[in-house]
N, C-alpha and C positions, 0 to 999 in steps of 0.2 A: 504493500500500500504506500502511495506517495506521501511524503512528509507533509504535515499541515503547515499553514502560514507561509507557504511559498509565494513570494511577491508576484512572480510571473503568472502563477496559476490564479491568484486572486484578481489580478488585473484582467486576465482573460475572462474570468467569471463576471466581473463588472461590465465588461464590454458587451456581454449578451444583453444586459439591461439597456446599455447605450443604444444597441441595435433595435430591440423590439419596441421600445417606447415611441418610436416613430409611428407605429400603428396606433397606439393609444392616443396620441396627440392629434394626428391628422385625420384618421378614420373615425375614431370614436367621439372626439371632442370638438373639432373645428371644421375643416374644409368639407369632409364628406357629408355631415349632417346638414350643413347650410346648402350645399349643392343639391342634395337629395330633395330637400323641401322645395327648393326653387324650381327644379325641373319637373316635380310631380304636382305642382300647383298651377292651375290655368283657369281661364274664364269659363271654359266649357264644363269641366268636371269639378271645379273647385279644388278641394284637397282630397278627393276620392281617387283611388287607384285600383287597377285590376291586377290580381296575382293568381295565376292558374285558374282563371274563370271566376274568382271570388272578389267581391268589392270590400275595400278597407279604407279607413282614413290613413293617409300616407304615414303619419308618425306612429300610428297604432301598428301598422305593418312592420315598420322598422323596429319597434319595441318587441313585437312578437318574435321576429327573426333573432334579435339579440338574446331574448329570454330562452328561446329554443336552443340556441348555440350553447348557453350555459348549462342547460339541462343535459345536453348530449355529453358535454365535458364531464359533468357529475356522474353520468352513467358509465362512461368508458374508461376514465382515467384510473380508478382504483384497480381495475383489472390489468391495464397496461403497466402501471407502476409495479404491481406485484410480479408480473412477468419480467419486467426490467430488472427487478431486484435479484431474483434467483438465477437469472441468466447473466447479470452483470453488464447489460447493454443499454443503460439508461441514456447514454449519449446518442445512441441511434434514434431513440424516440424524441430526444431534444431536436435532432436534425430533421426528423420527419415532420413534426408539428411546425417547425420554423419554415421549412420549404412550403408546406401547405398554406400557412398564413401569408407568406410573402408573395407566392404565386397568385393567391386569391386577390391580393391588392393590385397586382399587375393586371388581373382580369378586369378590375374596375375601370381601367383606362378606356375600355370599350363601351362604358356606360355613357352613351350620348343622350341628349334631351329627348330624342325621338325613339330611343331604344325601349323594347318591352322590358318589364321589370324582373322577369323570372331569373335570367342569368345574373344580372348585377346583384340581386338580393341573395342569391345562392353564394356568390363570391363574398358578399358582406358577411354572411353567416360562417363560411369556411375560414375567413380571415380571423374572426373572433375565436373560433375553435382552435386555430393554429396558435394564436397569441396565448390563450388561456392554457392550452395543453403544454406548450413549451415552458411556460412559467412554472408548472408543477415540477418538472425535471430539473429546471434551473434552481429552484429553491432547495431541492433535495441535495444539492452539492454543498450547501453551506456547512453542515457538520463534518463533511468529508474534507474540506479544504481549510477550515479554520478551527483552532482550538477554542475551548469554552470561553476563555478570557478575551478572545479576539472576535467572537462572533457578532457582538453588538456593533463594533466598529466596521467590520467587513460588510455586514448587512446594510448599515447606513451608507457605506461607500458605494454599494451597488445601486441604491436608490438615488444617490447624488449623481452618479454617472447617467442613470436613466433620465433624470430630470434635465440634466445638461444636454444630453443627446436629443431629447424631445424638443427643447428650445431651438437648438441649432437647425434641426431638420424642418421645424415649423417656419423659421425665418426663410430658409431656402425655398420652401414651397409657396410662401406668401409672395415672393418676388414676381413670378409670372402671373399670379392672381391679381395683385394690386397694380402691377405695371406691365401688362401684356404688350403694350406698344414698344417697350424696350427691345422686345424680341420679334417684333413684326407679327404677333399672334392675333388672329381673329377669334374672339371669344364667343362667337355666335353658337358654336357647337360644344361649349364648355371645355375647350381644350386647355386653358390655364389650370383649371381644377383637376382635370384628368391627368395632366402632367404631374401634378402633386401625388396622385395615386401611384404613378410609375416611379417617382422619386422614392416613395416609401418602400417599394419593392427592392430597388437597388441598395438603399440604405440598410434595410433590415437584413437581407441575406448577405450583403457585402461585409458588414461588420460582424455578423454572426460567424463568418468563416474563422475568425480569430479564436473564439471559444471552441469551435468544432475541432480545431487543430490542437489546441493546448490543453484543454480540460481532460482529465483522466477518463477512461472508458467507463469505469464503474467496477465495483467489486461483487462477484457472484455471491449469493447467499450460501453460507457454509452448510445449511441444512440439506436434507435429502428431499428431492422433488421427483416422485415417481408417477405423478399424474400428468394428464395432458395439459396443453397450454391453457385452454379455456377454464376447465375445472380447477387447475392449479392456481389461476388468478383469483378465483373466488375463495378457495381454501386459504390462500395466503392472506387475503384481505380479512377473512374471518379470524385468522390467527392474530393479526395485528390489532384488530378491534378488541379481541379478548385481552391482549396485553395492555392496551390503553385503559381498559376498565379497571385494571389492577394498579394503575398509577394515579393516585388521588389528585396530586397537584396538577398533572397534565390534563386530567379529565376536567378539573375545575377551570383551568385556564381556557380550554377549548370552548366550554360553555360560555364563559365571559366574552371570549373572542367572537363567538357567533353573534351575540346580541349587539355589541358595540359596532361590529362590522356591518350589520344591517343598516345602521345609521351612516357610518363613514362612506361605504361604497355607494349607497343610494344618493347621498348628497353630492358626491363627486360626479355622478352621472346626470343629475338633474339641475345642477347649479345654473348652468347657462340657460336652460329652459325657463327656470324661475325668473331670472333677470329679464328675459325677453318678454315673458307673458305678464308678470306682475308689475314690472317697472318700465316696460316698453323701451328697453335699452337697444340701441342700434348694434348691428353686427360688429362694427369696428371696435366699439367699447367692450363687447363681450369677448372678442378675441384678445384684447389687451388685458382683460381680467384673468383669462385663462393663463396667459403668459406670466402675469404677476404671481398667480398661485404657484406655478411651476418654479419660478425663481425663488420665492419665499420658502417653498418646500425644501429646497436644498439647504437653506439656513436651518430650518426646523429639524431636518434629519441629523445635521451636525450637532446642534445644541442637545438634542435628545440623546445622542450617543454619549456625550460628555456627562449629561445628567445621570444617565443610567450607571456610569462608572462610579459616581459619588453616592447616589441614593438607592441604587438597585433598580432592576427592571420593573418589578410590580409597582413600586411606589411611583416611579416615573409614569407608568401607564395610567395609574389612578389620576395623576395630575392631568395628563393629556385628555383622558376621557371626560374628566370634570370640565375642562375647557370646551370640549366638543358639546357637552350637554348644555352649557350656558349659551354657546353660539347658536345651537339649533333652536333654542327657545327664543333668542333675540331675533331670529329670522322672521318670526311671526309679526314683529313690529317694524320691520324695515320698510320704508316708503320712498327713499331717495337713492339716487345713484351713489352719492357720497357715502351713505351708510352701508351700501352694498360693497363698496370698495374696501371699507374698513373690515367688514365681515369676511370678505375674500382674503384679505391679508391674514386674519386670524385663522381661517381654514387652512391656508397654505402652511403656516407655522406648525400646526398640529397634524396635518395630513401626512407629510413626509416622515415625521417622528413616529406616529402611531403605527404606520405600515412597517417601517424598518425594525422597530423595537418589537412588534408582535412576532415577526418572523424569527428574530434571534432569540426571543424568550421561549418560543415553542421549541426551537432547536436545543436550547439549554436544558429543557425538561426531558428531552429524549435520553435514553441510555446511551452513554458514550461508546464510540467505536463499534457501533452496530453496522452490519453490512447492508441492511435493507432500509436505508433512509428514504428511498423513493416511496415505499409503501406508507411509511409514517407521514411523509409530507403530502401524500395524496389525501389523507384525512384533513390535513390543514387546509389544502386548497379546495377540497370538496366542501368543507365547512364554509369557507369564504364564498364560494360560488352559490351555495344554497342561500346564504344570507343575502346575496344580491337579488336573487329571485324573490325572496320574501319581501325585501325592502321595496323593490320596484312594484310588486303587486299591492303592497300596503299603501304606498304613496299614490298609485293610480286609483285604487279603490276609494280612498278617502276624498281625493279630488273629485272623483265622479259623483260621490254622494253630496259633497258640500259645494262643489264648483270653485273651490279656493285651494291653491297650492299651499297657502300659509297654514291651513289646517293639517295638511299632509305633513308639514314640517313638525308640527306639534306631536303628531302621531309617532314620527321617527324619534322624537325626544324621549318617548317612553322606552324605546329599545336602548338608548344610551344610558338611561337611568338604571335599567336592569343590569346592563353590562358593568356599570360602575359598582353597583352593590356586590356583584359576583367577584369583581376584582378585590374589593375590600375583604370579602370572605376568604379569597385565595391568600391574601397577605397574612391574615390571621392564622390560617392553616399552615402556611410556610414558616411563620415564626415559631409555631408550636412544634413543627417538624424539626426545625433547626435546634431547638432546645433538647430534643430527645436523641438526636444523632447527628454526626457531622454531615454537612451537605454543602453543595456549591451554592453560593449566594446568587439568587436570581431576583 
């Protein structure tokens, strides 16, 4: 097994985040959503679109496709990660999902305003599956490449690389969108935006070549696996689930993580929509807010890493989730662009911190030097993906009932409050465990 804390290996691991956040920024948050709404809204049909013969509101179809992609990831990844563990080939799956996601982004280049929606929306869903799937195997490398005392810093470094990469690729993609005349581009067929989708393909797969070459292949599970691939995946998954149930601290952390992730992940996905719908902010301002959040998140991830060294992971998480709880409550009262900018600044600070620290905290609670980290991290990622589905459904349901996104924000605040209480219970349990036997401070 390769020695941990190797600088070159850690750099290569961080470069994967640098590569794949191009999808998250351009396809999920900025250019694609704006382009999709623009080309699917017209005087004849309004915002209604046809997809395989069925009629949908354009944004509802987009949400359905995104939600379905998360559900597919939840269904298949526990099996694939278990297979990757006992065969020791998790890098192969990292490559598979990355190629799937990046090629799907390249496919979006052919999404012209006059195009039928079937192929573009399939590409949109496949890109999401590729992004989410690759992240599972990427996360599972953390305990393999970093020792316990370095995992907070390495996790934060990965997020910082991701935030920086997303900002750079976003600026590159914005140039032809905002200044098509510089390149002699006629934007009647959406070419500037579609060039952005192609840039994401080259950026994503191009920089991912670095971790593909440098990261270790993976370590085969030392256990005996005499069953076939499909049943072996389920049996290995059941075995890991049984082990997690016997780890009280890990089980409590996963429960808390699920509830506060419902709020974190949903807010990140609906923030721009809230600003556009409730505050009527123009697209240029929305784009600047997203870039502000990304820049501030870099600072937040760094501060969180230092705070966890001094105060411990769980105490720092309690502080972060407390801030999230307050911010989510304040969203209900926001009425001006200035107030939203301040809220976005606060979200950026805690967004990068809570994501990086959650990942490293989970890694620390795992038994050290285990070969099957991908199976354990599949639980982590599946928990996060299910929380996204629950959060989006809850947000949409409350808005549908009350016709106010502000009320949806208050509903999300309940999830933050539950997660916060669970973290406090975890801290008490951790302190009690530390008094009874030696343990690693988390």
